[in-house]
VEXTIRO-396997 format. One line per field, with one value per residue: residue number from 1; residue in one letter; x, y, z of N, C-alpha, C in turn. Coordinates in nm, 2 decimals. Example, Ala and Ser with C-alpha at 12.3 -4.5 7.8 and 13.67 -1.06 7.14 Angstrom:
% residues 2
nr: 1|2;
rest: a|s;
neast: 1.32|1.28;
nnorth: -0.57|-0.22;
nup: 0.78|0.71;
caeast: 1.23|1.37;
canorth: -0.45|-0.11;
caup: 0.78|0.71;
ceast: 1.32|1.29;
cnorth: -0.33|0.00;
cup: 0.78|0.79;
This chain:
% residues 313
nr: 1|2|3|4|5|6|7|8|9|10|11|12|13|14|15|16|17|18|19|20|21|22|23|24|25|26|27|28|29|30|31|32|33|34|35|36|37|38|39|40|41|42|43|44|45|46|47|48|49|50|51|52|53|54|55|56|57|58|59|60|61|62|63|64|65|66|67|68|69|70|71|72|73|74|75|76|77|78|79|80|81|82|83|84|85|86|87|88|89|90|91|92|93|94|95|96|97|98|99|100|101|102|103|104|105|106|107|108|109|110|111|112|113|114|115|116|117|118|119|120|121|122|123|124|125|126|127|128|129|130|131|132|133|134|135|136|137|138|139|140|141|142|143|144|145|146|147|148|149|150|151|152|153|154|155|156|157|158|159|160|161|162|163|164|165|166|167|168|169|170|171|172|173|174|175|176|177|178|179|180|181|182|183|184|185|186|187|188|189|190|191|192|193|194|195|196|197|198|199|200|201|202|203|204|205|206|207|208|209|210|211|212|213|214|215|216|217|218|219|220|221|222|223|224|225|226|227|228|229|230|231|232|233|234|235|236|237|238|239|240|241|242|243|244|245|246|247|248|249|250|251|252|253|254|255|256|257|258|259|260|261|262|263|264|265|266|267|268|269|270|271|272|273|274|275|276|277|278|279|280|281|282|283|284|285|286|287|288|289|290|291|292|293|294|295|296|297|298|299|300|301|302|303|304|305|306|307|308|309|310|311|312|313;
rest: m|e|f|l|f|t|i|l|a|a|l|i|l|i|v|v|l|g|l|v|s|v|i|v|f|e|a|y|r|r|s|f|n|n|a|h|v|d|a|p|a|i|f|e|d|p|k|s|l|k|q|v|p|c|p|d|i|f|d|p|a|k|k|y|l|s|l|i|i|p|a|f|n|e|e|h|r|l|p|g|a|l|s|e|t|m|n|y|l|k|k|r|e|a|k|d|k|s|f|s|y|e|v|l|i|v|d|d|g|s|r|d|g|t|k|r|v|a|f|d|f|v|k|k|y|g|v|d|k|g|m|l|h|s|r|g|e|l|l|l|m|l|d|a|d|g|a|t|k|v|t|d|l|e|k|l|e|n|q|i|h|a|v|a|r|k|e|h|r|g|d|s|a|a|c|d|t|t|f|k|i|s|d|i|p|i|v|v|f|g|s|r|a|h|l|e|e|k|a|i|a|t|r|k|w|y|r|n|f|l|m|k|g|f|h|l|v|v|l|l|t|a|g|p|g|i|r|d|t|q|c|g|f|k|m|f|t|r|s|a|a|r|k|l|f|t|n|i|r|l|k|r|w|c|f|d|v|e|l|v|f|l|c|k|w|f|r|i|p|v|l|e|v|s|v|n|w|s|e|i|p|g|s|k|v|n|l|l|s|i|p|n|m|l|w|e|l|a|l|m|s|v|g|y|r|t|q|m|w|k|i|n|s;
neast: -3.42|-3.24|-3.33|-3.34|-3.12|-2.95|-3.09|-2.97|-2.74|-2.75|-2.85|-2.63|-2.45|-2.56|-2.51|-2.27|-2.17|-2.35|-2.17|-1.93|-1.95|-2.05|-1.81|-1.66|-1.80|-1.77|-1.42|-1.46|-1.55|-1.38|-1.17|-1.13|-1.06|-0.84|-0.87|-0.89|-0.63|-0.55|-0.77|-0.79|-0.62|-0.73|-0.64|-0.77|-0.62|-0.58|-0.49|-0.56|-0.79|-0.84|-0.88|-0.61|-0.40|-0.28|0.04|0.20|0.32|0.41|0.57|0.96|1.10|1.06|1.13|1.26|1.21|0.86|0.62|0.33|0.03|-0.27|-0.62|-0.85|-1.16|-0.99|-1.03|-0.93|-0.67|-0.51|-0.36|-0.20|-0.04|0.02|0.21|0.38|0.53|0.59|0.75|0.95|1.02|1.11|1.34|1.53|1.55|1.64|1.87|2.05|2.05|1.95|1.80|1.47|1.07|0.74|0.43|0.13|-0.19|-0.41|-0.76|-0.98|-1.25|-1.42|-1.62|-1.61|-1.46|-1.17|-1.14|-1.16|-0.98|-0.71|-0.71|-0.70|-0.42|-0.28|-0.34|-0.22|0.07|0.04|-0.07|-0.26|-0.23|-0.17|-0.04|-0.04|0.01|0.22|0.55|0.86|1.14|1.20|0.90|0.71|0.45|0.25|0.07|-0.22|-0.21|0.03|0.15|0.39|0.73|0.84|1.07|1.18|1.23|1.45|1.57|1.46|1.50|1.77|1.85|1.70|1.93|2.10|2.06|2.02|2.27|2.44|2.27|2.34|2.63|2.63|2.55|2.72|2.68|2.65|2.59|2.80|2.68|2.45|2.33|2.01|1.84|1.57|1.54|1.60|1.42|1.23|1.16|1.11|0.94|0.84|0.82|0.70|0.73|0.96|0.82|0.62|0.61|0.56|0.29|0.15|0.06|0.01|-0.20|-0.57|-0.76|-0.92|-0.82|-0.53|-0.60|-0.75|-0.47|-0.33|-0.45|-0.50|-0.25|-0.17|-0.36|-0.26|-0.01|-0.07|-0.18|0.00|0.23|0.56|0.80|0.75|0.73|0.54|0.33|0.10|0.20|0.16|0.37|0.56|0.80|0.89|1.06|1.09|1.08|0.96|0.69|0.55|0.53|0.35|0.10|-0.02|-0.14|-0.28|-0.58|-0.67|-0.79|-0.84|-0.85|-0.70|-0.49|-0.20|-0.13|-0.13|0.01|0.33|0.23|0.29|0.54|0.66|0.53|0.67|0.99|1.04|1.29|1.19|1.24|1.28|1.25|1.21|1.06|1.01|0.70|0.40|0.09|-0.21|-0.46|-0.77|-0.85|-0.91|-0.95|-1.14|-1.35|-1.52|-1.38|-1.23|-1.39|-1.39|-1.14|-1.12|-1.24|-1.14|-0.90|-0.96|-1.08|-0.85|-0.69|-0.85|-0.91|-0.59|-0.51|-0.71|-0.65|-0.78|-0.72|-0.53|-0.19|0.01|0.30;
nnorth: 2.19|2.35|2.36|2.16|2.09|2.29|2.20|1.95|2.06|2.16|1.95|1.78|2.01|2.01|1.75|1.73|1.93|1.82|1.61|1.73|1.89|1.59|1.55|1.70|1.70|1.45|1.45|1.65|1.52|1.31|1.43|1.44|1.18|1.04|1.07|0.74|0.77|0.90|0.74|0.53|0.19|-0.14|-0.49|-0.83|-1.05|-1.40|-1.61|-1.50|-1.37|-1.09|-0.75|-0.63|-0.28|-0.21|-0.19|0.14|0.31|0.52|0.53|0.34|0.12|-0.28|-0.43|-0.62|-0.67|-0.60|-0.73|-0.68|-0.74|-0.68|-0.84|-0.94|-1.10|-1.33|-1.62|-1.87|-1.83|-1.72|-1.94|-2.05|-1.83|-1.76|-1.93|-1.96|-1.83|-1.76|-1.97|-1.89|-1.71|-1.83|-2.00|-1.82|-1.67|-1.94|-1.90|-1.64|-1.52|-1.27|-1.22|-1.09|-1.08|-0.96|-1.10|-0.91|-0.96|-0.79|-0.75|-0.66|-0.58|-0.84|-1.08|-1.38|-1.64|-1.54|-1.41|-1.63|-1.73|-1.63|-1.57|-1.87|-1.84|-1.65|-1.80|-2.02|-1.85|-1.59|-1.24|-1.07|-0.74|-0.40|-0.19|0.04|-0.01|-0.18|-0.28|-0.30|-0.17|-0.21|-0.20|-0.40|-0.47|-0.65|-0.87|-1.04|-1.28|-1.39|-1.36|-1.24|-1.38|-1.43|-1.42|-1.21|-1.03|-0.96|-0.84|-0.58|-0.50|-0.48|-0.29|0.00|-0.06|0.06|0.33|0.43|0.41|0.53|0.79|0.82|0.84|1.13|1.29|1.51|1.57|1.31|1.05|0.73|0.56|0.60|0.60|0.50|0.22|0.25|0.53|0.69|0.80|0.61|0.45|0.14|0.04|-0.31|-0.37|-0.49|-0.37|-0.50|-0.72|-0.68|-0.66|-0.93|-1.00|-0.83|-0.98|-1.20|-1.15|-1.10|-0.87|-0.66|-0.63|-0.54|-0.35|-0.13|-0.11|0.02|0.29|0.35|0.43|0.65|0.84|0.80|0.92|1.21|1.27|1.19|1.24|1.13|0.84|0.65|0.32|0.13|0.15|0.00|-0.26|-0.56|-0.53|-0.34|-0.17|0.00|0.26|0.26|0.55|0.63|0.54|0.66|0.91|0.84|0.69|0.81|1.05|0.94|0.92|0.74|0.41|0.17|0.10|0.32|0.36|0.32|0.53|0.79|0.70|0.73|1.02|1.19|1.09|1.22|1.49|1.51|1.48|1.18|0.92|0.73|0.39|0.18|-0.15|-0.49|-0.76|-1.12|-1.25|-1.39|-1.45|-1.50|-1.67|-1.58|-1.31|-0.93|-0.74|-0.66|-0.54|-0.33|-0.23|0.00|0.19|0.31|0.30|0.51|0.77|0.75|0.85|1.10|1.21|1.23|1.39|1.63|1.67|1.68|1.94|2.16|2.17|2.03|1.81|1.86|1.80|1.64|1.73;
nup: -3.41|-3.35|-3.11|-2.97|-2.95|-2.79|-2.53|-2.49|-2.46|-2.20|-2.06|-2.04|-1.95|-1.69|-1.60|-1.58|-1.41|-1.22|-1.16|-1.11|-0.87|-0.67|-0.65|-0.56|-0.30|-0.24|-0.18|0.01|0.23|0.26|0.34|0.62|0.64|0.73|1.05|1.18|1.27|1.47|1.66|1.92|1.92|1.92|1.99|2.01|2.21|2.12|2.29|2.59|2.50|2.57|2.50|2.47|2.39|2.12|1.94|1.84|1.55|1.59|1.80|1.94|1.73|1.78|1.65|1.38|1.10|0.94|0.84|0.65|0.54|0.38|0.30|0.15|0.08|0.05|0.09|0.01|-0.14|0.06|0.24|0.13|0.07|0.33|0.40|0.32|0.33|0.62|0.64|0.49|0.67|0.87|0.84|0.77|1.03|1.18|1.05|1.11|1.38|1.52|1.31|1.34|1.31|1.25|1.17|0.96|0.92|0.78|0.77|0.55|0.58|0.43|0.31|0.28|0.47|0.46|0.76|0.93|0.83|0.86|1.15|1.23|1.16|1.30|1.61|1.58|1.56|1.66|1.75|1.52|1.36|1.21|0.97|1.10|1.38|1.35|1.42|1.34|1.17|0.95|0.71|0.51|0.29|0.11|-0.12|-0.05|-0.28|-0.29|-0.55|-0.58|-0.51|-0.18|-0.07|-0.22|-0.11|-0.02|-0.23|-0.19|0.00|0.04|-0.17|-0.02|0.22|0.10|-0.02|0.25|0.35|0.17|0.19|0.49|0.49|0.38|0.53|0.77|1.04|1.15|1.36|1.38|1.57|1.66|1.41|1.26|1.07|1.07|1.09|0.87|0.60|0.39|0.05|-0.18|-0.42|-0.58|-0.90|-1.19|-1.47|-1.59|-1.71|-1.87|-2.18|-2.22|-2.07|-2.15|-2.39|-2.28|-2.12|-2.04|-2.31|-2.16|-1.90|-2.02|-2.15|-1.91|-1.75|-1.94|-1.94|-1.67|-1.67|-1.73|-1.68|-1.44|-1.46|-1.51|-1.26|-1.06|-1.13|-1.34|-1.28|-1.19|-1.26|-1.27|-1.05|-0.93|-0.81|-0.58|-0.32|-0.13|0.05|0.35|0.53|0.87|0.92|0.69|0.65|0.88|0.82|0.57|0.62|0.78|0.68|0.45|0.24|0.09|0.04|-0.10|-0.41|-0.52|-0.37|-0.35|-0.58|-0.41|-0.26|-0.41|-0.48|-0.20|-0.14|-0.32|-0.25|0.08|-0.05|-0.02|-0.09|-0.39|-0.48|-0.73|-0.80|-0.95|-0.99|-0.91|-1.02|-1.02|-1.26|-1.07|-1.02|-0.95|-0.95|-0.85|-1.00|-1.25|-1.54|-1.38|-1.19|-1.35|-1.33|-1.05|-1.02|-1.16|-1.01|-0.74|-0.82|-0.95|-0.73|-0.54|-0.63|-0.65|-0.40|-0.31|-0.46|-0.40|-0.17|0.02|0.12|0.41|0.45|0.71|0.82;
caeast: -3.32|-3.16|-3.37|-3.31|-2.93|-2.92|-3.22|-2.85|-2.62|-2.78|-2.83|-2.44|-2.41|-2.58|-2.46|-2.13|-2.25|-2.35|-2.10|-1.83|-2.04|-2.02|-1.63|-1.62|-1.86|-1.68|-1.30|-1.41|-1.60|-1.29|-1.04|-1.12|-1.05|-0.75|-0.95|-0.83|-0.51|-0.60|-0.82|-0.77|-0.64|-0.72|-0.67|-0.83|-0.54|-0.60|-0.50|-0.65|-0.89|-0.87|-0.90|-0.51|-0.37|-0.24|0.15|0.18|0.39|0.52|0.72|1.06|1.06|1.11|1.12|1.38|1.09|0.73|0.54|0.17|-0.09|-0.41|-0.70|-1.02|-1.19|-0.89|-1.01|-0.87|-0.52|-0.44|-0.33|-0.02|0.07|0.09|0.23|0.48|0.56|0.62|0.87|1.03|1.12|1.13|1.47|1.57|1.53|1.76|2.02|2.07|1.97|1.94|1.67|1.32|0.99|0.60|0.31|0.03|-0.25|-0.58|-0.87|-1.04|-1.42|-1.37|-1.73|-1.60|-1.35|-1.05|-1.15|-1.10|-0.81|-0.63|-0.75|-0.63|-0.25|-0.30|-0.34|-0.06|0.17|0.06|-0.18|-0.22|-0.25|-0.18|0.05|0.04|0.05|0.35|0.70|0.93|1.25|1.14|0.80|0.68|0.35|0.23|-0.09|-0.22|-0.21|0.13|0.13|0.55|0.81|0.87|1.21|1.21|1.16|1.56|1.56|1.44|1.59|1.97|1.86|1.72|2.02|2.24|2.06|2.03|2.45|2.48|2.25|2.41|2.75|2.59|2.53|2.81|2.62|2.57|2.72|2.76|2.68|2.35|2.23|1.95|1.80|1.49|1.52|1.59|1.26|1.31|1.06|1.08|0.84|0.82|0.76|0.66|0.69|1.01|0.79|0.50|0.58|0.50|0.21|0.06|0.06|-0.09|-0.34|-0.69|-0.75|-1.00|-0.66|-0.44|-0.69|-0.72|-0.29|-0.28|-0.54|-0.48|-0.07|-0.19|-0.45|-0.15|0.09|-0.15|-0.25|0.10|0.35|0.60|0.86|0.73|0.64|0.47|0.21|0.00|0.24|0.15|0.50|0.60|0.85|0.93|1.11|0.98|1.01|0.87|0.59|0.52|0.48|0.29|-0.02|-0.08|-0.18|-0.35|-0.70|-0.76|-0.81|-0.86|-0.76|-0.54|-0.39|-0.07|-0.09|-0.15|0.14|0.34|0.20|0.31|0.59|0.73|0.57|0.82|1.08|1.15|1.39|1.13|1.33|1.19|1.33|1.19|1.04|0.94|0.54|0.30|-0.03|-0.31|-0.64|-0.91|-0.79|-1.05|-0.97|-1.28|-1.44|-1.60|-1.26|-1.22|-1.45|-1.34|-1.01|-1.15|-1.33|-1.05|-0.78|-1.06|-1.06|-0.74|-0.66|-0.96|-0.90|-0.50|-0.49|-0.78|-0.61|-0.89|-0.62|-0.44|-0.09|0.04|0.41;
canorth: 2.13|2.39|2.35|2.03|2.06|2.36|2.16|1.85|2.07|2.19|1.82|1.81|2.08|1.98|1.56|1.77|2.01|1.78|1.53|1.75|1.84|1.54|1.46|1.78|1.65|1.37|1.46|1.74|1.42|1.25|1.53|1.37|1.07|1.02|1.02|0.70|0.78|0.93|0.69|0.41|0.06|-0.28|-0.63|-0.92|-1.14|-1.54|-1.69|-1.45|-1.32|-1.00|-0.67|-0.53|-0.19|-0.21|-0.08|0.26|0.33|0.65|0.42|0.26|-0.02|-0.34|-0.59|-0.57|-0.65|-0.66|-0.81|-0.65|-0.81|-0.65|-0.92|-0.92|-1.20|-1.43|-1.78|-1.97|-1.74|-1.64|-2.00|-2.08|-1.71|-1.71|-2.11|-1.97|-1.64|-1.83|-2.08|-1.83|-1.57|-1.91|-2.04|-1.68|-1.65|-2.04|-1.86|-1.52|-1.55|-1.09|-1.12|-1.09|-1.05|-0.99|-1.08|-0.88|-0.98|-0.68|-0.81|-0.54|-0.63|-0.98|-1.15|-1.48|-1.72|-1.47|-1.38|-1.72|-1.83|-1.53|-1.62|-1.94|-1.87|-1.57|-1.88|-2.06|-1.80|-1.46|-1.18|-0.95|-0.58|-0.31|-0.12|0.20|-0.08|-0.22|-0.22|-0.33|-0.08|-0.21|-0.28|-0.49|-0.49|-0.74|-0.93|-1.16|-1.39|-1.51|-1.35|-1.22|-1.46|-1.34|-1.41|-1.15|-0.87|-0.91|-0.72|-0.41|-0.46|-0.48|-0.12|0.04|-0.06|0.09|0.46|0.42|0.42|0.71|0.89|0.84|0.98|1.23|1.34|1.53|1.56|1.15|0.95|0.55|0.50|0.70|0.57|0.39|0.24|0.31|0.72|0.75|0.77|0.56|0.39|0.08|-0.04|-0.42|-0.37|-0.59|-0.32|-0.56|-0.83|-0.55|-0.71|-1.10|-0.99|-0.77|-1.07|-1.29|-1.14|-1.02|-0.71|-0.55|-0.56|-0.42|-0.16|-0.04|-0.11|0.13|0.41|0.37|0.40|0.75|0.90|0.78|1.03|1.35|1.27|1.20|1.26|1.05|0.87|0.56|0.24|0.06|0.17|-0.11|-0.44|-0.53|-0.55|-0.20|-0.17|0.11|0.23|0.35|0.68|0.66|0.48|0.73|0.97|0.86|0.61|0.88|1.13|0.83|0.94|0.65|0.29|0.12|0.03|0.41|0.45|0.31|0.67|0.86|0.74|0.79|1.13|1.22|1.03|1.37|1.57|1.50|1.46|1.05|0.88|0.59|0.36|0.10|-0.22|-0.62|-0.88|-1.24|-1.22|-1.46|-1.44|-1.64|-1.69|-1.51|-1.15|-0.88|-0.65|-0.63|-0.39|-0.24|-0.16|0.12|0.34|0.28|0.39|0.69|0.83|0.80|0.94|1.19|1.23|1.28|1.55|1.73|1.66|1.78|2.05|2.31|2.14|2.00|1.70|1.85|1.70|1.68|1.67;
caup: -3.44|-3.21|-2.96|-2.96|-2.96|-2.71|-2.45|-2.53|-2.38|-2.08|-2.01|-2.03|-1.84|-1.54|-1.55|-1.56|-1.28|-1.10|-1.09|-1.04|-0.73|-0.64|-0.65|-0.48|-0.11|-0.13|-0.16|0.15|0.35|0.29|0.39|0.78|0.61|0.76|1.18|1.23|1.31|1.64|1.72|1.96|1.81|2.03|1.94|2.09|2.24|2.06|2.37|2.67|2.43|2.65|2.41|2.39|2.29|2.04|1.92|1.72|1.40|1.67|1.92|1.87|1.67|1.84|1.49|1.22|0.98|0.97|0.69|0.63|0.45|0.31|0.25|0.10|0.06|0.03|0.21|-0.09|-0.21|0.14|0.36|0.05|0.06|0.42|0.44|0.22|0.38|0.68|0.61|0.46|0.79|0.98|0.79|0.81|1.19|1.21|1.00|1.16|1.51|1.50|1.26|1.43|1.19|1.27|1.03|1.01|0.82|0.76|0.70|0.49|0.56|0.37|0.33|0.29|0.58|0.51|0.89|1.01|0.79|0.89|1.30|1.27|1.19|1.43|1.69|1.62|1.58|1.74|1.73|1.41|1.36|1.06|0.89|1.17|1.49|1.32|1.50|1.24|1.13|0.82|0.69|0.38|0.19|0.06|-0.15|0.01|-0.33|-0.30|-0.64|-0.56|-0.37|-0.04|-0.18|-0.30|-0.05|0.03|-0.30|-0.19|0.20|0.03|-0.20|0.12|0.32|0.00|0.00|0.34|0.40|0.11|0.27|0.56|0.50|0.34|0.70|0.84|1.20|1.17|1.42|1.36|1.65|1.66|1.27|1.24|0.95|1.09|1.10|0.77|0.50|0.22|-0.01|-0.24|-0.48|-0.62|-1.03|-1.31|-1.55|-1.68|-1.75|-1.90|-2.27|-2.20|-1.96|-2.28|-2.51|-2.23|-1.97|-2.13|-2.31|-2.09|-1.81|-2.10|-2.18|-1.80|-1.76|-2.07|-1.91|-1.57|-1.64|-1.83|-1.51|-1.27|-1.51|-1.53|-1.13|-0.95|-1.22|-1.38|-1.18|-1.14|-1.42|-1.21|-0.86|-0.87|-0.74|-0.41|-0.31|-0.11|0.14|0.37|0.63|1.00|0.93|0.58|0.75|0.99|0.77|0.47|0.66|0.90|0.59|0.30|0.23|-0.03|0.13|-0.20|-0.55|-0.60|-0.21|-0.44|-0.62|-0.33|-0.16|-0.44|-0.46|-0.08|-0.12|-0.37|-0.10|0.10|-0.10|0.01|-0.22|-0.37|-0.59|-0.82|-0.79|-1.02|-0.87|-0.96|-1.00|-1.15|-1.23|-0.95|-1.05|-0.85|-0.98|-0.78|-1.09|-1.36|-1.59|-1.29|-1.12|-1.39|-1.23|-0.92|-1.02|-1.23|-0.91|-0.63|-0.85|-0.95|-0.54|-0.44|-0.74|-0.61|-0.25|-0.26|-0.57|-0.35|-0.02|0.15|0.23|0.41|0.49|0.83|0.87;
ceast: -3.22|-3.22|-3.35|-3.17|-2.92|-3.00|-3.08|-2.80|-2.62|-2.80|-2.68|-2.43|-2.41|-2.59|-2.33|-2.12|-2.24|-2.22|-1.92|-1.90|-2.01|-1.86|-1.58|-1.64|-1.79|-1.55|-1.36|-1.44|-1.44|-1.16|-1.01|-1.09|-0.94|-0.76|-0.88|-0.64|-0.53|-0.65|-0.75|-0.73|-0.66|-0.75|-0.72|-0.70|-0.61|-0.62|-0.63|-0.80|-0.98|-0.83|-0.69|-0.50|-0.28|-0.08|0.08|0.31|0.47|0.59|0.81|1.01|1.13|1.13|1.27|1.26|1.00|0.67|0.43|0.13|-0.19|-0.48|-0.80|-1.08|-1.10|-0.86|-0.91|-0.73|-0.44|-0.35|-0.20|0.03|0.14|0.21|0.38|0.59|0.68|0.77|0.99|1.11|1.18|1.22|1.52|1.63|1.61|1.87|2.04|1.94|1.86|1.81|1.53|1.25|0.86|0.55|0.21|-0.04|-0.42|-0.68|-1.00|-1.20|-1.51|-1.52|-1.70|-1.53|-1.21|-1.03|-1.10|-0.99|-0.69|-0.58|-0.67|-0.44|-0.22|-0.26|-0.21|0.08|0.19|-0.06|-0.15|-0.24|-0.29|-0.06|0.14|0.03|0.16|0.45|0.82|1.05|1.22|1.00|0.78|0.53|0.35|0.05|-0.08|-0.24|-0.08|0.17|0.38|0.64|0.88|0.98|1.26|1.21|1.35|1.62|1.55|1.48|1.68|1.91|1.78|1.81|2.15|2.21|2.03|2.18|2.46|2.42|2.38|2.56|2.76|2.62|2.63|2.82|2.64|2.69|2.67|2.68|2.51|2.26|2.15|1.88|1.66|1.40|1.51|1.47|1.31|1.20|1.10|0.99|0.88|0.78|0.80|0.68|0.87|0.93|0.63|0.47|0.47|0.35|0.11|-0.02|0.02|-0.20|-0.42|-0.70|-0.84|-0.82|-0.59|-0.44|-0.68|-0.56|-0.27|-0.34|-0.49|-0.30|-0.10|-0.26|-0.38|-0.07|0.08|-0.18|-0.09|0.22|0.44|0.67|0.85|0.63|0.53|0.39|0.17|0.02|0.25|0.29|0.62|0.66|0.95|1.00|1.02|0.92|0.96|0.73|0.52|0.44|0.35|0.17|-0.04|-0.14|-0.25|-0.47|-0.73|-0.72|-0.85|-0.79|-0.63|-0.45|-0.24|-0.05|-0.05|-0.05|0.31|0.35|0.28|0.43|0.67|0.67|0.64|0.89|1.13|1.15|1.23|1.24|1.21|1.24|1.28|1.19|1.02|0.77|0.53|0.19|-0.11|-0.41|-0.74|-0.85|-0.91|-1.03|-1.06|-1.29|-1.45|-1.47|-1.18|-1.30|-1.45|-1.19|-1.01|-1.14|-1.30|-0.94|-0.85|-1.10|-0.99|-0.71|-0.75|-0.92|-0.71|-0.47|-0.58|-0.74|-0.68|-0.80|-0.56|-0.32|-0.05|0.18|0.49;
cnorth: 2.21|2.40|2.24|2.07|2.18|2.31|1.99|1.91|2.14|2.08|1.76|1.82|1.99|1.86|1.67|1.86|1.96|1.65|1.62|1.79|1.75|1.49|1.57|1.73|1.56|1.41|1.54|1.67|1.34|1.31|1.47|1.21|0.97|0.99|0.89|0.64|0.79|0.87|0.54|0.28|-0.04|-0.42|-0.75|-1.07|-1.31|-1.62|-1.69|-1.42|-1.20|-0.94|-0.62|-0.40|-0.24|-0.17|0.03|0.26|0.45|0.62|0.37|0.19|-0.12|-0.49|-0.53|-0.55|-0.72|-0.67|-0.78|-0.69|-0.80|-0.82|-0.88|-0.99|-1.29|-1.56|-1.84|-1.95|-1.75|-1.81|-2.04|-1.96|-1.72|-1.84|-2.03|-1.86|-1.64|-1.90|-2.02|-1.74|-1.70|-1.96|-1.89|-1.66|-1.73|-1.98|-1.73|-1.48|-1.34|-1.08|-1.16|-1.00|-1.05|-1.04|-1.03|-0.85|-0.88|-0.72|-0.72|-0.61|-0.73|-1.05|-1.28|-1.54|-1.64|-1.47|-1.53|-1.80|-1.75|-1.51|-1.74|-1.99|-1.77|-1.71|-1.95|-2.02|-1.68|-1.40|-1.09|-0.83|-0.49|-0.25|0.03|0.11|-0.14|-0.19|-0.30|-0.12|-0.10|-0.26|-0.29|-0.48|-0.57|-0.81|-1.01|-1.30|-1.45|-1.46|-1.32|-1.32|-1.32|-1.34|-1.28|-1.00|-0.83|-0.80|-0.55|-0.37|-0.38|-0.32|-0.03|0.08|0.04|0.24|0.46|0.49|0.53|0.81|0.95|0.88|1.11|1.35|1.41|1.49|1.40|1.14|0.80|0.56|0.51|0.61|0.41|0.35|0.30|0.47|0.73|0.73|0.74|0.43|0.31|-0.01|-0.16|-0.33|-0.53|-0.50|-0.43|-0.66|-0.78|-0.63|-0.81|-1.07|-0.92|-0.90|-1.18|-1.26|-1.06|-0.89|-0.65|-0.52|-0.53|-0.27|-0.07|-0.07|0.08|0.28|0.41|0.43|0.58|0.84|0.87|0.91|1.17|1.35|1.34|1.21|1.13|1.01|0.67|0.44|0.21|0.07|0.01|-0.26|-0.39|-0.64|-0.47|-0.24|-0.01|0.13|0.30|0.43|0.76|0.64|0.53|0.84|1.02|0.78|0.71|0.97|1.04|0.88|0.84|0.49|0.15|0.09|0.19|0.43|0.42|0.42|0.73|0.85|0.77|0.97|1.22|1.16|1.23|1.44|1.62|1.48|1.35|1.02|0.73|0.53|0.21|-0.06|-0.40|-0.67|-0.98|-1.24|-1.32|-1.50|-1.54|-1.58|-1.64|-1.36|-1.02|-0.76|-0.67|-0.51|-0.28|-0.11|-0.03|0.22|0.32|0.36|0.53|0.75|0.82|0.90|1.11|1.32|1.31|1.41|1.62|1.78|1.78|1.92|2.16|2.27|2.13|1.91|1.80|1.77|1.72|1.64|1.57;
cup: -3.33|-3.11|-2.92|-2.89|-2.79|-2.57|-2.39|-2.40|-2.28|-1.98|-1.98|-1.96|-1.74|-1.52|-1.50|-1.38|-1.15|-1.02|-1.05|-0.89|-0.64|-0.54|-0.48|-0.31|-0.13|-0.12|0.02|0.24|0.37|0.33|0.55|0.79|0.73|1.03|1.25|1.30|1.43|1.74|1.83|1.91|1.92|1.92|2.04|2.06|2.16|2.20|2.47|2.65|2.47|2.52|2.49|2.36|2.19|1.94|1.83|1.68|1.52|1.76|1.90|1.85|1.75|1.78|1.44|1.08|1.00|0.79|0.74|0.51|0.45|0.30|0.24|0.03|-0.06|0.09|0.10|-0.09|-0.08|0.21|0.24|0.08|0.20|0.46|0.38|0.28|0.51|0.74|0.55|0.56|0.87|0.93|0.77|0.95|1.20|1.20|1.08|1.29|1.57|1.40|1.35|1.30|1.32|1.13|1.05|0.93|0.86|0.66|0.66|0.45|0.47|0.41|0.35|0.40|0.59|0.66|0.99|1.01|0.87|1.05|1.33|1.29|1.27|1.59|1.69|1.59|1.62|1.68|1.57|1.41|1.21|1.03|1.04|1.27|1.48|1.40|1.47|1.20|0.94|0.79|0.54|0.35|0.09|0.01|-0.06|-0.10|-0.36|-0.43|-0.64|-0.46|-0.29|-0.07|-0.20|-0.23|0.05|-0.12|-0.26|-0.08|0.10|-0.05|-0.07|0.22|0.23|0.04|0.14|0.43|0.29|0.14|0.37|0.57|0.44|0.41|0.76|0.99|1.26|1.26|1.41|1.47|1.69|1.51|1.30|1.14|0.90|1.04|0.97|0.60|0.35|0.19|-0.12|-0.26|-0.59|-0.79|-1.08|-1.43|-1.65|-1.74|-1.82|-2.08|-2.24|-2.17|-2.07|-2.37|-2.40|-2.10|-2.09|-2.14|-2.23|-1.90|-1.91|-2.10|-2.05|-1.77|-1.78|-1.99|-1.80|-1.54|-1.66|-1.74|-1.44|-1.28|-1.43|-1.33|-0.99|-0.97|-1.21|-1.26|-1.20|-1.25|-1.33|-1.05|-0.81|-0.79|-0.61|-0.36|-0.28|0.01|0.21|0.49|0.76|0.97|0.80|0.56|0.77|0.92|0.67|0.49|0.74|0.82|0.49|0.41|0.20|0.05|0.06|-0.27|-0.55|-0.47|-0.30|-0.52|-0.53|-0.24|-0.25|-0.46|-0.28|-0.08|-0.20|-0.27|-0.05|0.08|-0.04|-0.09|-0.23|-0.50|-0.65|-0.84|-0.89|-0.96|-0.97|-0.95|-1.11|-1.10|-1.14|-1.00|-0.94|-0.84|-0.94|-0.97|-1.25|-1.45|-1.54|-1.21|-1.18|-1.33|-1.14|-0.93|-1.06|-1.08|-0.80|-0.71|-0.82|-0.73|-0.51|-0.48|-0.70|-0.46|-0.25|-0.36|-0.51|-0.21|0.08|0.22|0.25|0.48|0.66|0.87|1.02;
């Protein structure tokens, strides 16, 4: 019996060491995962079909608001969300002639008709790009499912302006003529935390289990401060986006948590604002999401704690 326990302990040790080795190797590999920042970016003009250089996040802002919509297999949910978004933006533009905007659709390797749906909107309204190639003073990232009402962006926008004014007044060297909202790094997370009690009562058990476990792991990985890191409704000033998205390594499940970590590193103010939210059929979250999220959080923890993931200021 003692021999069997010895063999079992050895097998467990081998598995643990193997897992740690894999995590460290993958974290090291991803230490170069932000090389896309320096790569030239082009898009295809839907009218001329010519390849045109994309704008860059380090260029001066040329729009007031950029809306960035990441989409993965969203053929069915994307049209409704885009229609609602464009209707809101066009109405606001009609009321305020100084309001300028762009909508950027980022197809994250979809295998359905997402690209076709997005390109139909592109041909109707203009070209699409990505967060690092947006032109706005303010950048809003929103999910393609339309779960959060686009009109709630004004809540996030108002908070950014309030904090920016406070920061500006505290800078004795600042001059009103040089003040730009895009120059003050601020981030606002849309939050569903106020809906948590109701959501627990109606959401499937495995999603509640995932949520509770995820909150605990996020607390251990990125620290306290944000109750809902995963709501797909976040706004950044241009200067905040420059710092965050040129450093981010995670591209899928837990990039939101990495954003929180980086905000703390750069001491960027992060606010959390309650937004209206409703469950939309077709969620990509399931039981298989748990190991994917834990994997990315482990990579993030190892990458930053070992300083394999260098942060460029």
